[in-house]
C-alpha positions in Angstrom: 7.2 41.8 14.4 6.9 39.0 17.0 3.2 40.2 17.7 2.1 39.7 13.9 4.0 36.3 13.8 1.9 35.1 16.8 -1.5 36.8 15.6 -0.9 34.9 12.2 0.0 31.5 13.9 -3.0 31.8 16.1 -5.2 32.6 13.0 -3.7 29.5 11.2 -4.5 27.5 14.0 -8.0 28.6 14.6 -8.6 28.9 10.6 -7.1 26.2 8.4 -7.2 26.4 4.3 -8.7 23.3 3.1 -7.2 20.6 0.9 -9.1 20.8 -2.2 -7.4 18.0 -3.5 -9.5 15.8 -1.6 -12.8 15.4 -2.9 -14.0 14.6 0.6 -13.6 17.9 1.3 -15.4 19.6 -1.5 -18.2 17.5 -0.5 -18.2 18.7 2.9 -18.3 22.2 1.6 -20.8 21.6 -0.5 -23.1 19.5 2.3 -22.6 22.9 4.5 -23.8 25.3 1.9 -26.8 23.5 1.0 -28.0 22.9 4.3 -27.5 26.5 5.2 -29.7 27.7 1.9 -32.3 25.1 3.2 -32.1 26.5 6.4 -31.8 30.3 6.2 -35.4 30.9 4.7 -36.5 29.4 7.8 -35.1 31.8 10.1 -35.4 34.9 7.9 -38.2 37.5 8.0 -38.3 37.8 4.1 -41.7 38.1 2.8 -40.9 35.8 0.0 -42.0 32.3 0.0 -39.4 29.7 0.7 -38.6 28.3 -2.7 -38.5 32.0 -3.8 -35.8 32.8 -1.0 -33.7 29.8 -1.7 -33.6 30.7 -5.3 -32.9 34.4 -4.6 -29.6 33.4 -2.3 -28.6 30.8 -4.8 -28.3 33.3 -7.6 -25.2 34.8 -5.8 -24.1 31.4 -4.0 -23.9 29.6 -6.8 -21.3 31.9 -8.8 -19.4 32.5 -5.7 -18.8 28.9 -4.9 -18.1 28.1 -8.6 -15.5 30.7 -9.0 -13.9 29.6 -5.6 -13.5 26.1 -6.5 -12.2 27.3 -9.7 -9.4 29.4 -7.8 -8.9 26.4 -5.7 -8.1 24.1 -8.7 -6.1 26.6 -10.6 -3.9 26.8 -7.0 -3.6 23.3 -6.5 -2.6 22.9 -10.1 0.2 25.5 -10.4 1.2 26.9 -6.8 0.2 23.8 -4.5 2.9 24.8 -1.9 0.6 28.2 -1.1 -1.4 26.1 1.2 1.2 25.4 3.3 2.2 29.0 3.6 2.0 30.5 6.8 0.0 33.4 5.1 -2.1 31.1 3.4 -5.3 32.1 5.6 -4.7 35.7 4.4 -4.1 35.0 0.7 -7.1 32.7 0.6 -9.7 34.9 2.2 -9.0 38.1 0.5 -8.8 36.1 -3.0 -12.3 34.7 -1.8 -13.4 38.1 -1.1 -12.4 39.5 -4.1 -14.4 36.8 -6.0 -17.5 37.9 -3.8 -17.0 41.5 -4.5 -16.9 40.5 -8.2 -20.0 38.7 -8.2 -22.1 41.4 -6.1 -21.0 44.5 -7.9 -20.3 43.2 -11.4 -22.2 40.1 -12.0 -25.2 41.2 -9.7 -25.2 44.9 -9.5 -26.1 45.1 -5.9 -24.2 48.3 -5.4 -27.7 50.1 -5.0 -28.8 47.7 -2.5 -27.0 48.2 0.6 -29.1 46.0 2.7 -29.1 43.2 0.6 -25.4 43.4 0.0 -24.6 43.3 3.9 -26.5 40.4 4.0 -25.0 38.5 1.6 -21.6 39.2 3.1 -22.4 38.2 6.4 -23.6 34.9 4.7 -20.5 34.7 2.9 -18.2 35.0 6.1 -20.4 32.6 7.4 -19.8 30.0 5.0 -16.0 30.9 4.4 -15.0 31.4 7.8 -17.3 28.9 9.3 -15.9 26.2 7.0 -12.3 26.9 7.4 -12.9 26.8 11.1 -14.4 23.4 11.1 -11.3 22.3 8.7 -8.9 23.7 11.5 -10.9 22.0 14.3 -11.0 18.7 12.3 -7.2 18.6 11.9 -6.5 19.8 15.5 -8.8 16.8 16.2 -6.2 14.7 14.4 -3.4 16.1 16.1 -3.0 13.2 19.0 -3.4 10.3 16.1 -0.5 12.4 14.1 1.9 12.0 17.1 0.6 8.7 17.9 1.4 7.6 13.8 4.8 9.2 14.1 5.3 7.4 17.1 4.7 4.1 15.4 6.2 4.8 12.5 9.5 4.8 14.4 8.4 1.6 16.1 7.7 0.1 12.7 11.0 1.0 11.0 13.6 -1.6 9.9 13.8 -4.3 12.3 16.6 -4.6 14.3 17.0 -8.3 13.5 17.0 -7.1 9.9 19.9 -4.7 10.6 22.0 -7.1 12.7 21.5 -10.1 10.3 22.6 -7.5 7.2 25.6 -6.4 8.8 26.8 -9.8 10.0 26.2 -10.9 6.2 28.4 -8.2 5.3 30.9 -9.0 7.6 31.0 -12.7 6.0 31.4 -11.4 2.7 33.8 -8.8 2.9 36.6 -11.6 2.0 35.1 -14.0 -0.1 32.6 -11.5 -2.1 33.6 -8.0 -1.4 31.4 -6.5 -4.5 28.1 -7.9 -2.8 29.4 -6.7 0.9 29.7 -3.3 -0.7 26.4 -3.5 -2.5 24.8 -4.4 0.7 26.4 -1.7 3.0 25.5 0.8 0.4 21.7 -0.1 0.0 21.4 -0.3 3.8 23.2 3.3 3.9 20.6 4.4 1.7 17.6 2.8 3.2 18.5 4.5 6.7 19.2 7.5 5.1 15.7 7.4 3.8 14.4 6.4 7.5 16.2 9.4 9.0 14.0 11.8 6.4 11.0 13.7 8.1 8.0 11.2 7.9 5.6 13.8 7.4 6.9 14.4 4.1 5.8 12.9 0.9 7.5 11.1 -1.8 7.1 9.8 -5.2 6.4 6.4 -6.3 9.3 6.0 -8.5 11.5 6.9 -5.2 9.6 4.3 -3.2 10.1 1.4 -5.8 13.9 2.4 -5.9 13.8 2.2 -2.0 12.1 -1.3 -2.3 14.5 -2.5 -4.4 17.5 -1.8 -2.3 15.7 -3.4 0.4 14.9 -6.6 -1.7 18.7 -6.4 -3.1 19.9 -6.5 0.5 17.5 -9.5 1.3 18.6 -11.6 -1.8 22.6 -11.1 -0.8 21.7 -12.3 2.9 19.4 -15.1 2.0 20.0 -15.6 -2.1 18.2 -14.9 -4.9 16.5 -18.1 -5.4 15.1 -17.9 -2.2 14.0 -14.3 -2.5 12.1 -13.5 -6.0 10.4 -10.5 -6.7 8.0 -9.9 -9.9 7.9 -6.4 -10.5 5.2 -4.9 -12.5 5.5 -1.1 -12.4 3.3 0.4 -14.6 2.3 3.6 -12.7 3.9 7.0 -13.2 7.2 7.7 -11.4 6.1 11.2 -10.2 3.1 10.1 -8.5 2.9 11.3 -4.8 2.8 8.6 -2.3 3.5 8.8 1.7 7.2 8.5 2.5 8.2 4.8 2.6 5.1 3.5 1.6 6.5 0.2 0.0 9.4 -0.9 1.8 8.1 -1.7 5.2 5.2 -3.6 3.3 7.9 -5.9 1.3 10.1 -6.1 4.7 6.8 -7.8 6.2 6.4 -9.7 2.9 9.9 -11.0 3.7 9.3 -11.6 7.4 6.3 -13.5 7.2 6.1 -14.9 3.7 9.8 -16.0 3.0 11.5 -16.3 6.3 8.6 -18.6 7.7 10.0 -21.6 5.4 12.9 -22.9 3.7 10.8 -22.8 0.4 11.7 -20.2 -2.4 9.4 -17.2 -2.2 8.1 -15.1 -4.8 6.7 -11.9 -4.1 4.6 -9.8 -6.9 4.8 -6.2 -7.0 2.0 -4.3 -9.2 1.4 -0.8 -9.7 -0.7 0.9 -12.1 -2.9 3.9 -13.1 -6.6 3.7 -13.7 -8.2 6.9 -14.4 -7.3 9.5 -11.6 -6.1 6.5 -8.9 -2.9 5.0 -8.3 -3.5 1.2 -7.6 -0.6 -0.9 -5.8 -1.0 -4.7 -5.1 1.6 -6.7 -3.0 1.4 -10.5 -2.8 3.5 -12.9 -0.9 3.4 -16.5 0.0 1.9 -17.0 3.2 1.9 -20.0 5.8 -0.5 -19.8 8.8 1.2 -19.9 12.1 -0.8 -22.7 13.4 -0.4 -24.9 10.4 2.2 -26.9 11.6 4.2 -26.0 8.6 5.4 -22.6 9.6 8.9 -23.1 11.0 9.0 -19.4 12.4 5.5 -18.5 13.2 5.2 -14.8 14.1 2.4 -12.7 15.8 1.3 -11.2 12.7 2.1 -8.0 10.5 -1.3 -5.9 11.3 1.1 -3.1 13.0 2.7 -2.1 10.0 -0.8 -2.2 8.0 -2.8 -0.3 10.8 0.0 2.4 10.6 -0.1 3.0 6.9 -3.8 3.0 6.9 -3.6 5.9 9.7 -1.2 7.7 7.4 -3.5 7.6 4.5 -5.8 8.6 6.1 -4.2 11.7 7.6 -2.6 12.5 4.0 -5.6 12.0 1.8 -8.7 11.7 4.0 -11.4 9.3 2.5 -9.7 9.5 -1.3 -7.2 6.6 -0.2 -7.9 3.1 0.7 -6.2 -0.1 1.9 -7.4 -3.6 2.3 -5.4 -6.7 3.1 -6.8 -10.4 2.9 -5.3 -14.1 2.9 -6.3 -16.5 0.4 -5.3 -19.5 -0.6 -1.8 -19.4 0.7 -1.4 -16.0 -0.6 -1.5 -12.7 1.6 -2.3 -9.8 -0.6 -2.3 -5.9 0.3 -4.3 -3.7 -2.0 -3.8 0.2 -2.0 -5.5 2.8 -3.8 -4.3 6.5 -3.8 -5.5 9.5 -5.6 -3.1 10.4 -8.5 -1.3 13.7 -7.8 1.8 14.6 -9.2 4.9 15.3 -6.7 5.1 19.3 -6.0 8.5 20.4 -7.6 10.8 22.8 -5.8 9.7 25.6 -8.1 6.5 25.9 -6.2 8.2 26.8 -2.9 7.6 30.7 -3.8 4.8 31.2 -1.4 6.5 28.4 1.0 7.0 30.8 3.7 
């Protein structure tokens, strides 16, 4: 039994099931297939012309590719956890093989031409196994970045000064305002409970908003409701999948660099909205340049959290997500675009392995 498990692990490291939810993945597959179709007639010994040879292969490649993508759409919609099963490669390959055999034997009726069937079968395996191999190579090449991103996530978590200041504020409030002290400690415990979760897991936008509001509630108790003000414009679905702890570090940056650096009240704006198939998030906070002479607590900058978040978005969504930041007229703005995906439910763990 251990040999089978070791073999399954080795195969899963060599061949990866692509995440078809990423448009970039589909584009990569189409580029490989089209390039192969254009190249194969040049190295084959067929008596047909170049165009006729491409057309002959297109007759079976097009329906196979269409049905495989249709299968991928169905699995991603109804059985998303299948992709993370330890038997994902075997399940995916044999489903793809069944699709190929259906096209060859039922649609094209190539039973009476074994040479053509063998040729198509070899090309099919080159396409499927080759693409799975390139996906595994791409994922393995990102492994050092994943480890570095996790380390960065650890160092970018709640700043020690915030923890100590919050605890000191709770101590000072216990006698004078016991309810506020209780709320502060409860929210602080919830935030640290969220910090201890596996950072590789995804979250939902609704949960991220809740954690962000708990963080802001702590800062409002600590520094005052007039000094820390937040305008929430949450118009996106709560079930949208997001990276774990997406908003809280950004709001911590907004408070750290935009409010604590001056004695003036600071208004932070958080906007979320759904536009077609994308989630848009915008966070704005006051910004006083460190060298302006008006910054009472000049800090080195807030690039670490933004760089870490950019890496996490790339690892999770490939090129389907984007983050931008800029400072304009005394306002620092962070814009995030994510593909809208509903968070997987626990029911889908049937094939979780």
